[in-house]
Backbone as a ProteinNet text record, in pm:
[ID]
protein_1_A
[PRIMARY]
MKLKHITLAICATALLASCAKSPTGRNQLKLYSSSQLSEMGAQAFDGMKSEQKVSAKPVENRFVKCVAENIVHQVPDGVFNGQWEVVVFEDDQVNAFALPGGKIGVYTGLLKVAQNQHQLAAVLGHEVGHVIAEHGNERMSNSALIGMGMEATNQILQSQQVAQSNMIMAGLGLATQVGIQLPFSRTHESEADLIGLQLMARAGFDPAESVKLWENMEKANGGQRQPEFLSTHPAPQTRIQLLSKNLPAASKDYQASPNRPDCGKA
[TERTIARY]
-3578	-3508.2	-3357.7	-3303.4	-3160.7	-3126.8	-3208.9	-3186	-3195.6	-3292.2	-3308.1	-3184.3	-3131.3	-3011.2	-2891.8	-2879.7	-2768.8	-2778.8	-2900	-2921	-2890.1	-2935.3	-2907.3	-2757.6	-2689.9	-2544.7	-2473	-2517.3	-2456	-2476.3	-2596.8	-2627.2	-2547	-2539.7	-2465.2	-2317.3	-2263.6	-2121.7	-2092.2	-2179.8	-2159.3	-2154.1	-2228.5	-2228.8	-2091.6	-2011.4	-1879.6	-1782.5	-1815.8	-1724	-1692.9	-1785.6	-1765	-1693.7	-1659.9	-1600.9	-1449.2	-1388.4	-1242.6	-1201.1	-1086.8	-1032	-889	-853.8	-716.3	-631.5	-497.5	-412.1	-438.9	-501.2	-533.2	-677.3	-748.7	-884.5	-993.7	-960	-1058.5	-1132	-1263.4	-1339.3	-1290.9	-1281.8	-1235.4	-1328.9	-1334.4	-1404.1	-1298.3	-1291.4	-1190.9	-1259.8	-1262	-1332.3	-1239.4	-1108.1	-1012.5	-929.7	-887.5	-809	-662.2	-587.5	-444.2	-370	-411.6	-345.9	-369.6	-489.9	-518.2	-430.4	-417.9	-336.9	-189.3	-140.3	-0.1	28.1	-65.2	-48.5	-46.5	-136.3	-139.4	-11.5	36.1	159.1	279	288.9	400.5	397.2	278.9	264.9	303.4	256.8	288.7	438.9	501.6	644.8	727.7	690.4	762.4	752.7	635.1	617.7	707.1	717.9	801.6	948.8	991.7	1132.9	1168.4	1070.4	1095.9	1088.4	1018.8	997	1087	1140.5	1219.9	1362.6	1455.2	1595.4	1623.1	1685.7	1719.8	1863.8	1885	2019	2114.1	2233.4	2337.2	2447.9	2424.3	2526.9	2529.5	2639.6	2647.4	2620.1	2674.6	2659.7	2512.7	2446.2	2304.7	2221.2	2247.5	2169.4	2190.7	2316.1	2344.1	2274.2	2281.1	2221	2069.8	2003.2	1857.2	1814	1882.4	1843.7	1867.2	1970.6	1997.9	1883.8	1843.8	1734.4	1605.6	1577.2	1453.3	1447.8	1557.8	1559.9	1532.5	1584.2	1558.4	1412.4	1352.6	1211.5	1122.1	1141.1	1049.6	1064	1175.9	1193	1089.5	1030.8	929.8	787.2	772.5	640	586.2	463	405.2	401.7	425.4	425.4	291.8	185.5	54.8	37.4	121.3	115.6	189	312.3	393.8	513	528.7	637.8	742.5	740.9	841	958.3	1038.6	1154.8	1112	1134.5	1100	1199.9	1149.9	1234.8	1245.2	1369	1393.8	1470.6	1416.7	1479.2	1493.6	1611.5	1635.8	1623.2	1535	1513.2	1585.6	1652	1720.9	1619	1577.8	1477.6	1485.4	1468.4	1482.2	1361.7	1251.2	1134.7	1162.7	1111.9	1133.2	1021	1045	935.8	988.4	901.3	925.4	788.7	784.1	656.6	679.7	574.6	574.7	445.1	452.8	337.5	309.6	183.9	152.2	235.5	270.3	353.7	501.2	536.6	676.1	761.5	711.9	786.1	808.4	933.2	966.5	1047.5	1007.9	1082.7	1121.4	1243.4	1293.2	1353.1	1313.3	1369.9	1490.8	1592.7	1717.7	1696.3	1593.5	1565	1535.3	1479	1447.6	1574	1681.5	1804.6	1871.5	1823.1	1874.7	1800.5	1684.1	1602.7	1609	1603.2	1621.7	1771.3	1817.2	1960.3	2038.7	1970.6	2041.7	1952.7	2005.1	1931.5	1800.4	1797.5	1677.1	1564.3	1599.3	1497.8	1447.9	1536.5	1491.1	1402.2	1435.5	1353.6	1213.9	1202.9	1071.4	985.5	1047.5	974	934.7	1030.9	1002	905.4	916.3	819.8	679.2	668	538.5	483	566.5	519.7	481.1	561.3	527.7	401.9	382.1	260.6	135	141.5	27.8	-3.7	101.2	82.1	24	77.3	28.6	-119.5	-159	-298.8	-388	-329.8	-404.7	-483.2	-416.4	-481.9	-516.3	-432.7	-462.5	-593.1	-612.1	-737	-854.4	-836.7	-944	-978	-875.2	-900.7	-976.3	-932.7	-1001.6	-1143.7	-1162.3	-1295.6	-1386.6	-1331.1	-1408	-1448.5	-1354.5	-1385	-1494.5	-1489.5	-1593.1	-1729.3	-1733.3	-1859.8	-1914.2	-1824.8	-1867.6	-1919.9	-1852.7	-1896.9	-2037.1	-2066.5	-2201.3	-2303.3	-2264.1	-2355.3	-2384.5	-2280.6	-2300.3	-2389.5	-2370.9	-2453.9	-2599.2	-2623.6	-2761	-2824.6	-2747.6	-2800.1	-2834.1	-2746.8	-2771.1	-2897.5	-2918.1	-3038.2	-3163.9	-3159.1	-3274.4	-3303.7	-3197.5	-3215.4	-3274.7	-3224	-3272.7	-3416.7	-3448.7	-3584.6	-3687.2	-3644.8	-3735.3	-3727.7	-3641.7	-3625.3	-3591.8	-3497.5	-3456.8	-3378.1	-3415.1	-3346.3	-3201.4	-3112.3	-2969.8	-2906.8	-2946.1	-2892.4	-2741.7	-2689.5	-2545.2	-2468.6	-2522.3	-2457.8	-2460.9	-2573.2	-2586.4	-2486.2	-2471.1	-2376.8	-2233.3	-2202.1	-2068.2	-2042.8	-2143.5	-2131.9	-2115.4	-2188.5	-2175.8	-2036.3	-1979.5	-1843.9	-1743.1	-1754	-1664	-1686.9	-1813.8	-1845.1	-1792.1	-1800.5	-1749.1	-1598.4	-1529.5	-1383.9	-1339.1	-1398.2	-1358	-1410.9	-1534	-1598.5	-1566.8	-1529.8	-1507.8	-1367.6	-1331.9	-1208	-1083.1	-1079.4	-960.5	-940.3	-1043	-1023.9	-987.5	-1044.1	-1015.1	-866.3	-809.4	-667.2	-582	-625.5	-548.5	-551	-662.8	-670.9	-568.1	-555.9	-457.4	-315.4	-287	-152.7	-117.3	-210.9	-185.8	-169.6	-251.2	-241.3	-107.3	-64.2	65.7	180.1	164.9	267.2	283.6	172.6	177.6	234.6	192.3	245.7	395	432.1	572.2	658.8	605.3	678.8	710.7	613.4	633.9	733.1	721.1	811.5	956.3	980	1117.9	1177	1096	1145.2	1182.2	1095.9	1122.5	1238.9	1262.7	1376	1507.9	1500.4	1620.9	1660.7	1567.8	1594.3	1530.1	1596	1551.6	1422.1	1310.2	1182.3	1177.3	1262.4	1265.1	1304.7	1376.6	1419.3	1302.5	1188.9	1071.9	1022.7	1030.6	991	1087.3	1216.5	1316.1	1299.1	1259.8	1235.8	1129.3	1017.5	909.4	942.8	1031.6	1081.5	1164.1	1244.4	1321.3	1228.3	1122.5	1026.6	962.2	925.7	860.8	955.6	1082.7	1181.8	1204	1210.6	1234.7	1120.2	999.5	881.6	862	936.7	928.1	794.9	719.8	590.1	480.9	508.9	410.5	326.5	203.8	113.9	-30.2	-122.6	-264.4	-312.5	-424.9	-485.9	-513.4	-501	-510.4	-643.1	-752.3	-881.3	-894.3	-802.3	-802.3	-684.8	-619.7	-502.2	-526.7	-460.9	-471.5	-381.3	-289.6	-196.3	-215	-194.5	-197.1	-83.8	-103.7	2.6	121.5	245	362.4	350.8	297.5	285.2	187.2	81.4	-13.7	55.6	138	210.1	311	379.1	477.6	409.4	292.9	219.7	178.3	129.7	87.4	205.9	316.5	435.3	491	495.3	547.1	463.1	331.8	240.8	265.9	307.2	325.8	471.4	558.7	700.8	730.9	665.7	699.1	683.1	572.7	551.7	652.8	680.2	776.7	917.4	949.9	1082.7	1103.9	996.5	1005.6	1035.9	969.9	997.3	1141.9	1188.8	1325.5	1427.2	1404.9	1496.9	1495.1	1379.3	1366	1417.1	1435.7	1477.4	1622.6	1651.2	1789.4	1866.3	1796.6	1857.7	1914.7	2031	2089	2157.8	2080	2135.3	2246.3	2339.2	2445	2450.2	2366.8	2353.7	2444	2519.9	2609.3	2532.9	2584.3	2522.8	2510.9	2416.6	2398.2	2509.9
-953.3	-1059	-1030.4	-981.4	-951.5	-845.5	-740.4	-633.4	-686.7	-775.5	-834.1	-911.9	-989.3	-1068.7	-978.7	-870.2	-776.6	-716	-673.2	-610.2	-706.8	-831.6	-932.5	-958.2	-960.4	-983.8	-870.9	-747	-631.7	-640.4	-672.4	-681	-791.8	-907.5	-1020.1	-987.3	-922.1	-886.1	-783.6	-685.1	-580	-637.3	-744.9	-804.7	-859.6	-894.7	-950.5	-846.8	-718.2	-612.2	-619.9	-669.8	-676.3	-804.5	-890	-1019.7	-1014.5	-904.7	-895.3	-763.6	-766.8	-647.5	-625.1	-499.5	-465.2	-468.7	-462.7	-461.6	-345.8	-238.6	-125.7	-131.6	-240.9	-259	-207	-167.8	-114.9	-229.4	-214.4	-314.7	-321.6	-444.4	-463.4	-555.8	-533.1	-621.9	-695.1	-828.4	-906.5	-1026.6	-1027.1	-1131.4	-1236.1	-1212.6	-1302.3	-1377.2	-1497.7	-1579.2	-1538.6	-1574.2	-1544	-1611.8	-1734	-1806.1	-1736.8	-1684.1	-1610	-1486.2	-1414	-1292.6	-1323.6	-1430.8	-1469.2	-1504.9	-1574.9	-1612.3	-1488.2	-1393.9	-1270.1	-1190.4	-1186.2	-1114.1	-1172.2	-1305.1	-1372.4	-1348.4	-1354.9	-1331.2	-1188.4	-1093.9	-953.4	-928.7	-989	-967.9	-1028.8	-1147.2	-1211	-1125.4	-1067.3	-980.1	-857.7	-799.1	-680.7	-713.4	-828.5	-867.2	-890.4	-933.5	-958.5	-830.9	-730.2	-607.7	-492	-495.1	-383.4	-428.4	-335	-365.7	-386.8	-498.2	-532.1	-489.6	-423.6	-375.7	-491.8	-479	-579.7	-524.9	-407.6	-345.3	-411.9	-475.6	-551	-467.1	-343.4	-260.8	-225	-180.1	-145	-265.1	-378	-497.7	-544.7	-542.3	-583.7	-492.1	-362.6	-263	-283.6	-290.6	-304.2	-435.9	-544.2	-675	-684	-620.1	-619.5	-551.3	-433.4	-361.5	-441.2	-493.8	-570	-693.7	-764.5	-887.2	-857.2	-747	-709.9	-671.1	-606.1	-567.8	-691	-778.7	-892.4	-993.8	-987.9	-1076.7	-1047.4	-927.8	-887.3	-920.9	-972.8	-1002.7	-1132.4	-1132.4	-1255.1	-1368.2	-1490.9	-1607.4	-1624.5	-1581.5	-1595.9	-1512.1	-1410.7	-1326.4	-1393.7	-1435.2	-1508.1	-1568.4	-1698.8	-1763.6	-1825.9	-1786.1	-1835.2	-1739.7	-1761.3	-1677.5	-1556.6	-1436.4	-1315.9	-1292.9	-1248.4	-1216.1	-1064.7	-1016	-871	-838.8	-746.2	-709	-556.9	-512.5	-370	-343.8	-250.7	-216.4	-87.2	-86.8	33.4	129.9	224.9	321.7	443.3	561.6	685.6	719	646.7	681	656.6	745.7	738.3	652.7	521.7	432.3	295.7	221.5	82.1	18.5	-112.9	-180.7	-317.7	-371.2	-508.8	-573.7	-700	-772.5	-896.1	-939.6	-1065	-1178.8	-1274.1	-1384	-1358.9	-1253.2	-1230.3	-1168.6	-1064.4	-997.8	-850.2	-803.9	-663.8	-609.8	-492.1	-424.8	-285	-245.5	-111.6	-50.1	73	144.6	226.3	230.1	296.6	446.3	506.3	647.3	674.1	576	592.5	608.7	544.5	547.2	685.2	773.6	910.5	998.8	952.5	1029.3	969	836.6	767.3	764	851.9	879.3	783.2	695.5	598.7	475.4	378.2	253.4	272.5	367.5	391.4	446.4	538.1	595.6	494	409.7	303	205.6	179.1	90.2	147.3	281.5	344.5	317.1	323.3	296.7	149.5	61.4	-81.7	-129.1	-71.8	-104.9	-65.7	52.2	99.4	4.5	-33.6	-119.8	-258.8	-313.8	-443.5	-430.6	-312.3	-286.8	-304.2	-263.6	-284.8	-433.3	-514.7	-659.7	-719.1	-678.5	-729.9	-698.5	-578.3	-535	-580.6	-649	-698.6	-587.1	-476.4	-363.4	-393.2	-475.2	-512.6	-588.9	-682.1	-758.5	-663.8	-572.1	-479.1	-386.8	-338.7	-250	-322.3	-445	-520.3	-555.2	-589.9	-623.6	-501.4	-386.5	-262.6	-224.5	-241.3	-209.1	-299.6	-427	-521.1	-481.2	-440.1	-400.2	-273	-176.6	-52.6	-82.5	-174.7	-212.2	-269.6	-354.1	-410.4	-301.9	-207.3	-98.9	-9.7	20.4	102.9	31.6	-99.4	-176.6	-176	-190.6	-188.4	-53	55.5	190.4	210.1	161.1	173.5	99	-19.3	-97.4	-20.8	43.3	120.5	236.3	309.1	423.2	380.3	268.4	220.6	172.7	102.3	48.5	159.2	271.1	384.4	485.8	455.3	543.7	687.1	696.9	828	900.8	1025.1	1104.6	1129.2	1130.7	1159.3	1063	935.8	837.7	820.5	832	818.3	928.4	1051.3	1163.6	1143.8	1092.1	1066.9	960.5	853.9	747.8	799.2	886.8	945.7	1029	1104.4	1184.4	1099.3	987.9	895.8	836.4	808.6	753.3	848.1	976.3	1076.8	1092	1093.9	1108.6	990.6	872.5	753	762.4	807.5	817.4	915.9	1036.1	1140.6	1112.1	1062.2	1045.5	915.9	811.5	680.7	627.8	613.7	544.2	620.7	753.4	829.7	835.5	868.3	863.3	724.5	622.3	483.3	455.8	504.4	485	560	680.7	757.5	688.3	623.5	545.6	432.9	366.6	259.1	311.9	425.6	482.2	517	577.9	615	490.1	389.3	265.3	197.1	196.1	136.1	214.1	346.2	427.3	382.4	359.4	319.5	179.3	87.7	-48.9	-47.4	29.3	37.6	98.7	197.5	260.7	157.3	73	-30.8	-135.4	-176	-276.8	-229.3	-105.1	-57.1	-42.5	0.9	17.1	-117.8	-216.4	-349.5	-418.3	-378.4	-434.6	-368	-259	-191.9	-70.8	-18.5	103.9	221.3	337.5	454.4	511.1	503	549.7	700.1	775.8	921.4	956.1	864.6	889.1	883.5	827.7	824.1	965	1051.6	1191.5	1261	1237.6	1298.1	1249.3	1122.8	1069.3	1151.2	1177.9	1250.1	1396.6	1450.4	1584.7	1582.8	1477.5	1461	1443.6	1364.9	1339.4	1469.7	1553.1	1679	1770	1772.9	1854.2	1801.9	1669.4	1608.2	1636.2	1647.2	1672.4	1820.8	1905.3	2048.1	2109	2039.5	2091.4	2081.1	2014.1	2002	1875.9	1891	1777.6	1826.3	1731.5	1765	1799	1873	1890	1753.1	1742.7	1612.6	1541.8	1617.3	1552.4	1491	1524.9	1466.1	1370.7	1334.5	1248.1	1115.9	1012.6	881.8	872.5	968.1	966.1	1090.5	1076.9	1196.2	1291.3	1419	1517	1484.9	1515.5	1486.9	1543	1664.7	1723	1644.5	1590.2	1506.5	1380.6	1322.6	1200.7	1231.4	1342.8	1381.1	1399.3	1463.4	1484	1350.9	1258.2	1127.7	1050.6	1050.2	977.8	1040	1172.1	1241	1209.8	1205.1	1174.4	1034.7	942.4	803.2	766.8	865.9	839.7	793.1	847.4	801.6	650.5	594.2	449.4	372.3	420.3	353.3	360.5	472.1	487.5	388.2	356.7	255.4	118.4	86.6	-39.7	-43.7	70.4	79.2	57.6	122.2	107.9	-34.1	-99.4	-235.3	-341.7	-305.5	-403.3	-445.3	-576	-622.5	-607.6	-568.6	-559.9	-421.2	-417.7	-292.7	-323.9	-325.9	-362.7	-267.3	-320.9	-239.8	-274.9	-206.8	-239.4	-154.4	-62.2	21.6	124.5	157.3	256.3	199.3	257.5	211.1	262.3
-1274.6	-1199.8	-1189.7	-1300.5	-1300	-1196.2	-1190.4	-1092.8	-950.9	-927.5	-794.4	-754.9	-849.4	-820.9	-790.3	-866.8	-843.4	-704.9	-668.7	-538.1	-425	-438.9	-336.3	-324.6	-438.5	-436.7	-363.8	-389.5	-322.6	-171.9	-130.6	12.9	79.8	13.6	70.6	81.7	-21.9	-19.9	87.6	102.6	202.3	343.4	368.2	501.7	539.6	438.7	465.8	521.6	504.5	547.2	695.6	775.3	919.6	962.1	865.6	898.7	908	864.4	865.7	928.8	996.6	1061.7	1013.6	993	958.7	1085.6	1073	1192.7	1287.3	1237.2	1323.4	1374.4	1345	1395	1305.3	1183.3	1089.8	1019.6	998.8	924.2	780.1	728.1	591.3	513.8	383.2	291.7	209.9	223.9	152.2	87.6	-43.7	-118.4	-178.2	-171	-235.7	-130.9	-165.4	-72.8	-78.8	24.6	28.3	-85.8	-119.8	-229.2	-362.9	-382.4	-505.4	-514.9	-403.2	-402.3	-426.1	-364.2	-382.6	-527.7	-589.6	-730.3	-819.1	-792.4	-870	-849.2	-723.3	-693.5	-765.9	-767.5	-834.2	-984.9	-1044.2	-1188.1	-1224.4	-1144.5	-1171	-1158.7	-1058.1	-1033.9	-1146.1	-1191.1	-1301.8	-1427.3	-1448.9	-1564.9	-1557.8	-1439.7	-1422.4	-1444.5	-1396.3	-1412.9	-1559.3	-1637.4	-1779	-1862.9	-1810.3	-1887	-1845	-1722.7	-1672.5	-1643.8	-1654.4	-1631.9	-1483	-1451.6	-1314	-1286.4	-1175.8	-1140.8	-1113.3	-1166.7	-1143.2	-1054	-993	-909.4	-771.9	-735.7	-609.9	-485	-480.4	-359.9	-338.5	-443.5	-433.9	-389.6	-451	-420	-276.7	-231.2	-92.5	6.2	-20.7	67.9	78.1	-36.3	-38.6	24.1	-10.3	41.8	192.4	241.4	385.5	460.4	412.6	478.4	469.2	350.2	329.9	418.5	429.1	510.6	657.3	705.8	845	866.6	768	778.4	774.5	676	659.8	772.7	843.4	958.8	1066.5	1061.4	1159.6	1113.6	993.2	938.8	999.6	1048.9	1105.5	1003.3	1048.9	959.8	887.6	952.4	890.5	765.7	748.9	629.1	515.4	541.5	443.6	517.4	507.2	581.1	489.2	362.2	268.1	255.4	152.7	125.6	42.8	95.6	22	-91	-203.9	-318.5	-329.8	-334.8	-340	-467.8	-546.6	-674	-681.2	-727.5	-750	-899.6	-936.8	-1076.8	-1111.9	-1228.1	-1276.8	-1334.3	-1255.3	-1299	-1208.6	-1267	-1190.3	-1103.6	-1118.1	-1036.8	-888.3	-807.3	-662.4	-604.5	-602	-564.2	-521.6	-456.4	-419.4	-402.2	-393.6	-375.5	-312.5	-254.6	-204.5	-250.8	-287.4	-339.5	-254.6	-250.4	-180.6	-238.7	-154.9	-198.9	-178.1	-101.3	-65.2	-174.3	-239.9	-347.2	-312	-327.3	-300.8	-417.4	-466.3	-572	-528.1	-559.1	-525.4	-651	-682.6	-796.7	-751.2	-836.3	-797.7	-770.3	-830	-803.2	-657.3	-589.8	-447.9	-364.7	-407.3	-329.5	-329.4	-417.1	-418.3	-317.8	-273.6	-179.6	-39.4	-31.1	96.8	123.9	208.6	219	307.1	379.2	463.3	482.8	556.7	574.2	649.7	740.2	819.5	732.2	642.4	554.6	452.8	401.8	312.7	389	514.4	597.2	616.9	624.6	638.9	516.2	397.9	273.9	265.4	290.3	277.1	385.4	504.7	608.9	567	505.8	456.1	350.1	254.3	145.7	196.7	285.9	345.3	431	489.8	567.3	483.5	356.5	266.5	253.2	244.1	229.2	357.4	471.3	599.3	617.4	580.6	596.8	481.9	383.5	267.1	198.2	177.5	112.2	-33.2	-99.4	-237.3	-246.8	-155.3	-148.5	-127.2	-35.6	-1.5	-118.6	-189.7	-303.5	-414.3	-445.2	-549.7	-508.6	-382.6	-333.1	-336.3	-296.2	-297.3	-439.4	-533.9	-673.3	-728.2	-690.1	-735.7	-681.6	-555	-492.9	-557.8	-582.7	-648.5	-788.2	-858.2	-991.7	-991	-892.2	-881.4	-851	-764.5	-729.8	-849.3	-928.4	-1047.6	-1148.5	-1163.8	-1256.9	-1212.4	-1081.9	-1030.3	-1054.5	-1029.4	-1052.8	-1199.5	-1286.1	-1429.4	-1469.8	-1412.5	-1442.6	-1401.1	-1285.1	-1237.2	-1331.8	-1370.6	-1459.8	-1593.6	-1645.9	-1774.7	-1765.1	-1655.1	-1640.9	-1623.5	-1561.5	-1540	-1654.2	-1752.2	-1868.1	-1824.4	-1732.1	-1682	-1790.4	-1816.1	-1917.8	-1876.6	-1976.3	-1956.7	-1856.1	-1861.7	-1767	-1782.2	-1905.6	-1926.9	-1854.7	-1859.4	-1791.2	-1639.8	-1590.5	-1446.7	-1402.5	-1483.4	-1448.3	-1448.5	-1544.5	-1548.6	-1423.8	-1382.4	-1260.8	-1137.8	-1133.4	-1020.5	-1014.8	-1132	-1135.9	-1076	-1110.2	-1054	-904.6	-864.5	-722.1	-642.6	-700.1	-633.1	-616.2	-721.5	-714.9	-607.9	-608.9	-514.3	-374.4	-366.7	-236.6	-165.3	-239.7	-177.1	-203.8	-331.5	-364.5	-322.6	-344.2	-306.6	-155.4	-75.6	70.2	118.5	51.7	86.4	67.8	-44.7	-70.9	30.1	67.2	166.2	301.8	334.4	458.7	456	342.7	328.6	347.2	286.7	296.6	441.3	511.1	651	737.2	710.9	786.6	761.1	635.3	601.7	665.1	674.8	743.6	888.5	956.7	1097.5	1114.3	1028.4	1034.7	1004	901.5	862.9	971.7	1041.3	1151.1	1259.6	1290.3	1390.9	1342.1	1214.7	1158.8	1163.1	1117.5	1111.7	1251.5	1347.6	1484.3	1545.3	1527.5	1582.8	1512	1386.2	1312.5	1351.4	1430.3	1476	1395	1313.6	1239	1313	1307.4	1382.8	1323.7	1395.5	1340.1	1315.8	1384	1363.4	1219.5	1154.3	1016.2	918	960.6	871.4	842.9	942.2	924	827.9	844.9	757.1	613.4	599.7	465.6	393.2	462.7	396.7	375.4	455.8	428.3	299.7	282.1	157.9	38.4	57.3	-50.1	-96.1	0	-31.7	-108.9	-69.3	-139.6	-280.6	-293.5	-424.7	-521.1	-466.1	-547.8	-578.4	-510.2	-533.7	-496.1	-410.4	-366.9	-471.6	-585.4	-693	-672.4	-630.4	-614.9	-618	-641.2	-643.1	-502	-491.9	-359.5	-298.4	-166.6	-102.3	-129.8	-140	-159.9	-299.5	-391.6	-525.7	-544.6	-437.7	-446.4	-375.1	-424.9	-359.9	-237.2	-221.8	-109.6	-22.9	106.7	192.7	154.6	180.5	156.8	247.1	201.8	285.1	427	441.1	574.7	662.1	599.3	673.6	723.2	638.2	676.3	787.2	774.8	875.8	1011.2	1011.6	1136.2	1199.2	1115.6	1166.6	1223.9	1150.4	1196.5	1324.3	1329	1447.9	1570.9	1551.5	1662	1718.3	1631.7	1674.5	1701.3	1695	1720.7	1863.2	1966.9	2101.9	2121.3	2071.5	2085.7	2002.3	1879.7	1793.1	1851.2	1914.8	1976	2089.3	2161.5	2267.6	2207.5	2095.2	2026.1	1977.2	1928.7	1877.8	1989.3	2102.9	2215.4	2270.4	2263.6	2316.8	2220.4	2093.9	1994.1	2014.8	2009.2	2020.9	1889.7	1784.2	1651.1	1624.6	1565.7	1516.4	1382.7	1273.3	1143	1098.4	1023.1	963.7	815.7	737.1	595.4	505.8	565	487.4	406.6	288	200.2	59.9	-16	-154.9	-243.1
[MASK]
++++++++++++++++++++++++++++++++++++++++++++++++++++++++++++++++++++++++++++++++++++++++++++++++++++++++++++++++++++++++++++++++++++++++++++++++++++++++++++++++++++++++++++++++++++++++++++++++++++++++++++++++++++++++++++++++++++++++++++++++++++++++++++++++++++++++++

């Protein structure tokens, strides 16, 4: 009976995948509400602020907040219509993030690689793109579905007394990670790149700088990275190719935008 219930749950959950579409028209599985995601985002952000050093440098903060405010002004109200909170963290890692519920974090290490406001806008547009597309919801929903599938498989193996079932389950876990979860994450990254490119262009930042940003990223990394099929992120050259291909449309948005931010330098 337990196996039957698990199987029915998997089938019912899988049917929901066709009920949601990403901004690029891709089918999505989303099991969590926007309010749940916002609450989780706020809790995570509060935890980070209490555990990590927050920058008190006025120039850095003004610069980052100026770019962020111009980007989030392009976010549809249906995604989040409150006041976005932007925090600069004192840390050398080259990274930034955005969370559901209007939270943005930028690490000072990123400001050494994103050399101007346009390049920072490319990063923040990308991160906000994840929020717009509800990639966090999709990742958690996908993980829940995979977990149910693995449990059902384990039940079958145990009920049939299959030899070396633990080894088989371990192999399935690796196959799931490489075959499903990693490509899934790369799809999210590419989708966020496209959404971010549109956001930065409409906000009045030069979309051509997104390509230069990833050239900087590749130099900063020294070319040291895993093969793309074992990575959660596309290779820098893959991202550059995707962004370059979509630059003509983004450039039209940029030329049509009445905005020309002047955020200065960090």
